[in-house]
N, C-alpha and C positions, 0 to 999 in steps of 0.2 A: 672704737664706733659701731654703736649695736647698731644689729641686722635687723632692718626690720621683716619676720618670717613670711608675711602675705606678699610683699615684695623680690621676696627672695625666691618663694616659687615661683613666681610670677616670670622674673628673670629665667629659671632652668625653663618651666614652658617655653622657651624660647631654641630653644635645643631637642629636635625632631628622635621621640625612641618610639623603637616598636613594642608591639604589645603582648603578653604568656599570659598564659595561667598557669598556675603550677599548683601542683596534684600532690597528695599523696594520701596514707591511710593510715590512720590513730590506731594503739593499742589495744580498741577496742569490736575493729576492726570496719568504721564508721569513714565514707570517701571526703578531703578535704578539700578545698580547693581555695583557688581568691587568684585574682584580674590581677600584674603584676606588668610592670615596665622597668624596673631599677636593675634588669637581665644584662649581663654581658659576659662574655667569653675569659678566662681566667690565659690557658694557657693552651697547647696544642698536642705537647708535648708532655708529659702525659694532654691529653682533651677535658678540660676542666672548664666549671661555669662556673655564675656566681648571681645571686639575686638577696639584695632583701628584701626587711618584716619587719615592720611596725613590733614592739615589745608592746603595745595596746590589742593585736591584735587577739580575738580569740582563736584565731587557727594555729596560734604558738606554741604552744603545749605539743598537739599536734605534727607538726612540723620537729622540734625539737629533739621529740621519743625515736621520729622513724628513720628508718636507716636510710632510705629511699626516697628520692623526690619526679615528676615527670613534669617538662618544661614545654608547654604548646604554645609557637609562637604562632600568630591569629593572620589567618588571610581577610580579605579586604574587609568579605562579604561578613563578616564573622561579628561586627561590631555588635550585635544585642546578644551575641554570648556575651562579647567581655564585661557589660554591664551588669548581665546576669548575675558575675560570679562577681562585682563590685556593689552586688547589695547583699539583701540579708532575705533570701529568698530562697527555698528548697535548690539550691543550685546543682545541683544534676538529676531534678526531677525532669523524665520524659527523655532524657539520654541515649542514644546509645553507648554503650560502653567498649572499649578495650581494656587489654589486663595487662599489665606489665610485670615488669619485680615484687616479689612480696608482695604486689595481686595491688598495684598503685593503678589507680584511676586513671585511663591514655583514653581521650577526648577525638576524637575523628572533624577535618574536612580543615583542618587547621592547613600553613604555609611547610614546618616541621615539626619535629616534636624531641626531643632529648630525656635517657631515663637516664639518672645519678644518682649513685653513690654517696652520700651524706659524708663527708671526709673533713670536715672545720667548721665550728663558728664560732665568730667574731661579733666582740659587738661595735657598735657603730655610730651614739650615740643616741637617739632614742628607736633606734632601729637593730637592730641582729643581719651579722650576715654570714649567710650563710654557702658555705663551698660545696661544689662536686663537681665529681668524676664523672665523666660520660662513661658509660656502663654498652646504651646503643642511641645510638640515633636515626629520625627517616627523614629524608626533604622532598615535596611534594611538590617544588618549585611552582610553589601560586603567590599570584601577588601578595602581599603582607598590608597590613592595618598596621597602621602608625596613629604616633601618640603627638601633637601641637597646637601649642598657645593652650590649653583646657581641655580641648577637644578633638574628636575622631577622625582621621585624615589618611587618602591614599600616599602614596610613595608614586611617581612617573618618572618615567625616563626621558632625561632631559636629552630632544635633539641635538644632532653633531651640526650646524651650522656654518660649518669651515668653509672652505669651496662653493660655497653659493655664490651667483652674481646678487650685482645688486641689479632691483633690482628695471626696465625699460621703463616708458612715458606707457610703449601698448602695453605691458604690464597692470600696469595699476589700475586700473579696472577689475579686471577677474582675480587680485585681490585683496579688493573688500569683501567686510560680513556679507553687505545687501551681496552680490552678486554669487558666493559661497553658497550662503543661504539659498538662493532661488534656483539656483544650478541643483544644490541639493532634491531640495523637494521636486526639479522639475524629473530626475532620475527617475525617484521613486515614485513617483505620479505617473508617470511615462510606463513601467512596469508592472504595475496597479490592470492600464485599461486595457488590457484584453480582460482579461477578467468579471472586470466592466459592464461590456459589451459581451462581452456572454449571459450574463443577468441583464441585458437590456435597459441600461443603468446608463444616465447621462453624469457628468460627474456631480449636480449639481445634488440628485439622487442620493450621491452617495455619502455626503458631507452630511445631505439636514437625516439619514438615517445613523448617522453614527451621530447626531449632537444627541436625536432624541435615545442611541443609546448610554448614554452619557445622562439627561435625564428625561424623566416620559417618566409622567404625564408633563406639559408643560403649555402652557396658552403660546400662541404663536409671535408677540412681541420677544418671549426669552428664548425662543427656538431662533428665531432673525438673526439676536445676539452673539449664541450660541455658533450656528452660521456664519456671521462676520468674521467669525475667527480667520478665515478662508480665505476672508477674501472677496465669499460670491457673498450679493444680496437677495434673498429668497422672494421670493412673489407665491401669492396667492395662486397661482398655478403650475406655480410646484404644488406645493401640496397638495393639490387639487386631483392633481395626476397620480402624486403616489398612493390617495386614495384611492384613485380610482384600481389600483390592482391590487386593490387591499392591503398593502407593506403598512400604510399606517391607519388610526379610525383619529378621525376630526366631532366635538360634540361644538355647540351654539352654532348661533348664527353668523359666524365670522368675524370677520375684525380684529384688532390682535389680541382681543379675550378668550380668540376660540378656544377650547381648551385641543389639543396635539396629543395623539398618544403612538408609541408603535405598536404594529400588533402583531400575531404571534410569526405570520409570513415575514415580517419586515424584519423580526429578530432573528432571527432564520439567515435572511443573508447577511447583514451584519455579523451575526458569527463567523459567514464563508468568509465575508469579504477582510473581518479582522486575520483571520484563520495564513491569506492570501499574502498582509502586509504584515504580517508580522513575520513570514517566512522572506520576504523581499529583506526585510528589514535586517534579518539573522545574516543572510548574504554577501548585504550592503557591509557588514562591520564584521567584518570576518577576521579583515585581518589587523581588527583593532582587541586589547587586550582590554580585560572587563574593567578595571582600574581604568584604561582611558574612555572605554563608554559613558561608566558613572557622570567620569569629571565630565565632559563633552554634557550628558543632560541637563548636569550644576550650573552648571555655565551661559545654556540654554536658556533655563527658566531665570537669574540671573538677569539676562539682559532680553528679554521677556518681559522683565516686572522694569525694568528701565526705561524702557523705551515707548513703554504705556505714556499718552500723554496725559496730563494733569487733570483734563474739561474733560476727558475720555471713559464711558464705564466700564471695567468690568467683565467684556462678556464671559470670562473664566470663571466668576462667580456669580451665582444668581441669588440674591437674597434675600428675595424670597421664598427658597426651597434647602440655603442653604449650601450646597450641594458646588464642590469647589472640584475643575479639573487639575490635574498635578498633568 
């Protein structure tokens, strides 16, 4: 039966693999490297690994002639590096490198890296299979980047749900997304209130200043849409109060088309609040890994997009300015 190469590739994509960058140095001393997800272990004693390289690759001769190579298992925050080494750009430009065996380039920030001596190379269809003996390795204990279904992904530890009791009727309300979202938001805002009180700001004031930090200048109508994300309905009195304190500037005769701009004093206060908020958030996610934090943000963005009513104008995108709030 004839095998459709595209369908075969798609089927292989259902198997999650790690992402690596393999590097070496060619015979004239130039650094060479590329992104590879065909890396695998071969033996523990002696320690040996393998990876495969397309015969049509421009780096093929360098790896065939070099006696050593390095395999870098990429960390979860290195997807841009993986993309760089899969492109035709100057892959090593601007990177801070270390040097290994035979001066092969070593990348920084990865989850683990292995320096290997090439012991054999086998033909495998349209690829060459390189087998290397590991002469040294380093493990940095960082979450790893993976590839699944043609896209970068992150691996998350599966929670152990064994032994957990079934929710009782009294617990059902506390296990809903709405309750958990509201409780999280409340806890974060409560910890910010002492700073707002010190700055003599109301909750509404902080929402308005934060919205202007994202899009200033804008019309009063646009500002109301942005502030509406918080659930608060901005009034003209709110704007006048901030204008009297020289935190915002108002231009025009009033109404929906009045132009609102963040003043210098307002900018300083926004930066102050942002700094305190970042510290509060950092403390709140202390028990989460980088991968869990990024996954949580991604899921929340999807829920936000999904729960917006069809008739509702998206307050996160201002068509007139093209500014998108992420």
